[in-house]
C-alpha positions as CSV (number, residue, x, y, z in Angstrom):
1,M,18.5,3.0,-21.6
2,I,16.0,1.5,-22.6
3,W,15.3,2.8,-26.4
4,G,13.0,0.6,-28.0
5,I,10.5,-2.6,-27.1
6,G,8.7,-5.1,-29.2
7,T,7.1,-8.5,-29.1
8,D,5.4,-10.2,-31.5
9,I,3.3,-13.8,-31.6
10,V,3.4,-16.3,-34.7
11,D,0.0,-19.1,-34.7
12,T,2.0,-21.9,-35.6
13,K,0.1,-23.7,-37.8
14,E,-1.3,-20.6,-39.9
15,F,3.0,-20.2,-40.0
16,Q,3.0,-24.0,-41.8
17,R,0.4,-22.8,-44.0
18,L,2.3,-19.7,-45.4
19,L,5.6,-22.4,-45.7
20,N,3.7,-24.6,-47.2
21,L,2.5,-22.0,-50.2
22,N,5.5,-21.8,-51.4
23,R,8.2,-22.4,-48.9
24,K,11.8,-21.2,-51.3
25,N,10.4,-18.2,-52.1
26,F,9.3,-17.4,-48.9
27,L,12.3,-18.3,-47.2
28,D,14.6,-16.9,-49.6
29,L,12.1,-13.7,-49.0
30,I,13.1,-13.6,-45.0
31,L,16.4,-15.5,-44.6
32,T,19.8,-14.1,-44.6
33,E,22.3,-17.4,-46.2
34,K,22.9,-17.9,-42.5
35,E,19.5,-18.1,-41.1
36,K,19.1,-20.9,-43.5
37,S,22.6,-22.5,-42.7
38,Q,21.1,-22.4,-38.9
39,A,17.3,-23.3,-39.5
40,N,16.9,-27.1,-39.1
41,S,13.2,-27.1,-38.1
42,D,10.1,-25.8,-39.0
43,K,10.1,-24.3,-35.1
44,T,13.5,-22.7,-35.4
45,L,11.8,-20.8,-38.8
46,T,9.2,-20.0,-36.5
47,G,10.8,-18.0,-34.0
48,I,13.6,-16.6,-36.5
49,F,10.6,-15.1,-38.2
50,S,8.7,-13.9,-34.9
51,A,12.0,-12.2,-33.3
52,K,12.6,-10.8,-36.4
53,E,9.3,-9.0,-36.0
54,A,10.0,-8.3,-32.6
55,V,13.2,-6.2,-33.1
56,F,11.4,-4.1,-36.2
57,K,9.0,-3.1,-33.5
58,C,11.8,-1.8,-32.0
59,L,13.2,0.5,-34.3
60,N,9.9,3.1,-34.2
61,L,10.9,4.0,-38.0
62,P,8.5,6.4,-39.7
63,A,6.4,4.9,-42.1
64,S,8.2,6.9,-44.8
65,E,11.6,4.8,-43.9
66,I,9.6,1.2,-44.5
67,K,8.4,2.1,-47.7
68,D,9.2,-1.0,-50.2
69,F,12.2,-2.3,-47.6
70,N,12.5,-5.3,-46.5
71,Y,13.7,-5.5,-42.9
72,F,13.9,-9.1,-43.1
73,K,16.9,-9.4,-44.7
74,E,18.4,-6.9,-42.4
75,I,18.0,-8.3,-39.3
76,E,19.6,-11.6,-38.6
77,I,18.5,-13.9,-35.7
78,T,21.1,-16.5,-34.9
79,H,21.7,-18.8,-32.3
80,L,24.8,-19.5,-29.5
81,S,26.1,-22.9,-29.3
82,Y,23.6,-23.1,-26.3
83,G,20.5,-22.0,-28.2
84,K,20.5,-18.4,-26.7
85,P,19.2,-16.2,-29.5
86,E,21.0,-13.4,-31.1
87,A,19.9,-10.1,-33.1
88,K,22.2,-8.6,-35.9
89,F,21.9,-5.7,-38.0
90,L,22.9,-5.5,-41.6
91,Y,23.1,-3.1,-44.6
92,S,21.7,-0.1,-43.8
93,L,20.4,-1.1,-40.3
94,A,24.0,-1.5,-39.4
95,H,24.5,2.1,-40.3
96,K,21.8,3.2,-38.8
97,F,21.9,1.3,-35.6
98,P,25.6,0.6,-35.6
99,K,26.3,-2.1,-32.4
100,E,28.7,0.5,-30.6
101,K,25.9,2.4,-29.7
102,F,22.8,0.1,-29.7
103,K,22.8,-3.3,-28.0
104,V,20.0,-5.6,-28.7
105,F,17.9,-8.6,-26.3
106,V,16.1,-11.2,-27.8
107,S,14.0,-13.7,-26.5
108,I,11.7,-16.6,-28.2
109,S,9.3,-18.8,-26.6
110,Y,7.5,-21.7,-27.8
111,N,4.8,-23.5,-27.1
112,S,2.1,-26.5,-29.1
113,H,0.4,-23.8,-30.8
114,H,2.3,-20.2,-30.3
115,T,5.6,-18.8,-30.7
116,T,6.6,-15.5,-29.3
117,S,9.2,-13.4,-28.7
118,I,10.5,-10.2,-27.5
119,A,13.1,-7.6,-28.6
120,V,14.5,-4.9,-26.1
121,I,17.5,-2.6,-27.6
122,E,19.7,-0.4,-25.6
123,T,21.6,1.9,-25.6
124,P,24.1,3.7,-23.5
125,P,23.6,6.1,-20.5
126,R,24.1,10.0,-21.2
């Protein structure tokens, strides 16, 4: 059963501008250590950012739960050896959305101007 759907689109030039402002601090804010080790290009970074945004939108969390909450560090986007992206919840999100009950599907697409991602969270049928 589908529990949530999220989508995101990122303007490549705007994301590049954000990276250029203060790359290290920006990446430290949004990436886990594992993501840092796998992100080998700005294109990959844009995809990770877009996918995290899409996954977060799936969660349907009330505003009271997300005040002062850095979800970027609690959603981890990695890629399998053949390129397929995967999403994993860490820390408090891993407790709220255990992998035994919630499965996350992510897709990332690129063109020369935009990166777009879609995420779907599924739960077992009742």
